[in-house]
C-alpha positions as CSV (number, residue, x, y, z in Angstrom):
1,M,0.0,0.0,0.0
2,S,1.4,3.4,-0.9
3,Q,1.8,6.1,1.8
4,Q,-1.7,7.3,2.3
5,N,-3.2,9.3,5.1
6,L,-5.8,6.9,6.3
7,Y,-7.2,9.5,8.7
8,A,-8.1,11.8,5.8
9,L,-10.4,9.1,4.3
10,P,-14.2,9.0,5.0
11,I,-15.5,5.9,6.8
12,D,-19.2,6.5,5.9
13,G,-20.8,3.2,5.2
14,A,-18.1,1.2,6.9
15,Q,-19.4,-2.2,8.0
16,F,-18.1,-2.8,11.6
17,T,-17.7,-6.1,13.4
18,T,-17.9,-5.9,17.1
19,Y,-15.6,-7.9,19.4
20,C,-16.5,-7.8,23.1
21,G,-14.5,-8.6,26.2
22,G,-17.3,-10.4,28.0
23,N,-16.6,-8.6,31.3
24,L,-19.5,-6.3,32.1
25,G,-22.4,-7.0,29.8
26,G,-25.1,-4.7,28.7
27,D,-24.4,-1.1,27.9
28,N,-21.1,-1.3,29.9
29,E,-19.6,-4.2,27.9
30,T,-16.1,-3.5,26.8
31,C,-16.1,-3.8,23.0
32,A,-13.9,-2.8,20.0
33,E,-15.3,-2.4,16.5
34,V,-13.3,-3.1,13.4
35,A,-14.1,-2.4,9.8
36,P,-12.4,-2.2,6.4
37,I,-12.1,1.4,5.2
38,P,-14.6,1.7,2.3
39,G,-13.0,2.1,-1.1
40,V,-9.5,1.4,0.2
41,A,-7.6,-1.9,-0.3
42,D,-6.2,-3.4,2.8
43,A,-6.9,-0.6,5.4
44,F,-9.0,-0.8,8.6
45,V,-10.5,1.4,11.3
46,V,-10.7,0.3,14.9
47,R,-12.9,2.1,17.4
48,D,-14.5,1.9,20.9
49,N,-18.2,1.1,20.8
50,K,-19.1,3.2,23.9
51,Q,-20.2,6.8,23.7
52,A,-17.3,7.9,25.9
53,G,-14.9,6.6,23.2
54,A,-16.8,8.2,20.3
55,G,-14.4,9.9,17.9
56,S,-11.4,8.0,19.1
57,E,-10.2,5.6,16.5
58,L,-7.1,3.9,15.0
59,R,-6.6,3.5,11.3
60,L,-4.2,0.8,10.2
61,T,-3.0,-0.8,7.0
62,G,-3.6,-4.5,6.7
63,G,0.1,-5.2,7.6
64,E,-0.1,-3.1,10.7
65,M,-3.4,-4.8,11.7
66,D,-1.8,-8.2,11.1
67,N,1.2,-7.3,13.2
68,L,-1.0,-6.0,16.0
69,A,-3.2,-9.1,16.0
70,L,-0.4,-11.7,15.7
71,G,1.8,-9.9,18.2
72,W,-1.1,-9.7,20.7
73,A,-1.9,-13.4,20.3
74,R,1.7,-14.4,20.6
75,D,2.3,-12.2,23.7
76,R,-0.8,-13.6,25.4
77,G,0.0,-17.2,24.4
78,L,-3.2,-17.6,22.4
79,T,-3.8,-20.1,19.6
80,A,-6.7,-20.6,17.2
């Protein structure tokens, strides 16, 4: 992917998948939402699902997202 400012891209219409921590339940559940950035190959947006986290997001290339996920799984000793 060429150097592109992912934060300058609109995310209108992004289809988010929600991943929850299972710790509080209901409106207080700790969840992260992940979606491909529409119209961009191999780029993602990650955000908090709670109102307090509104507007806070990370935007990552596919490679950055892979490194994050694989590094996290490795460091936590997780396997599929």
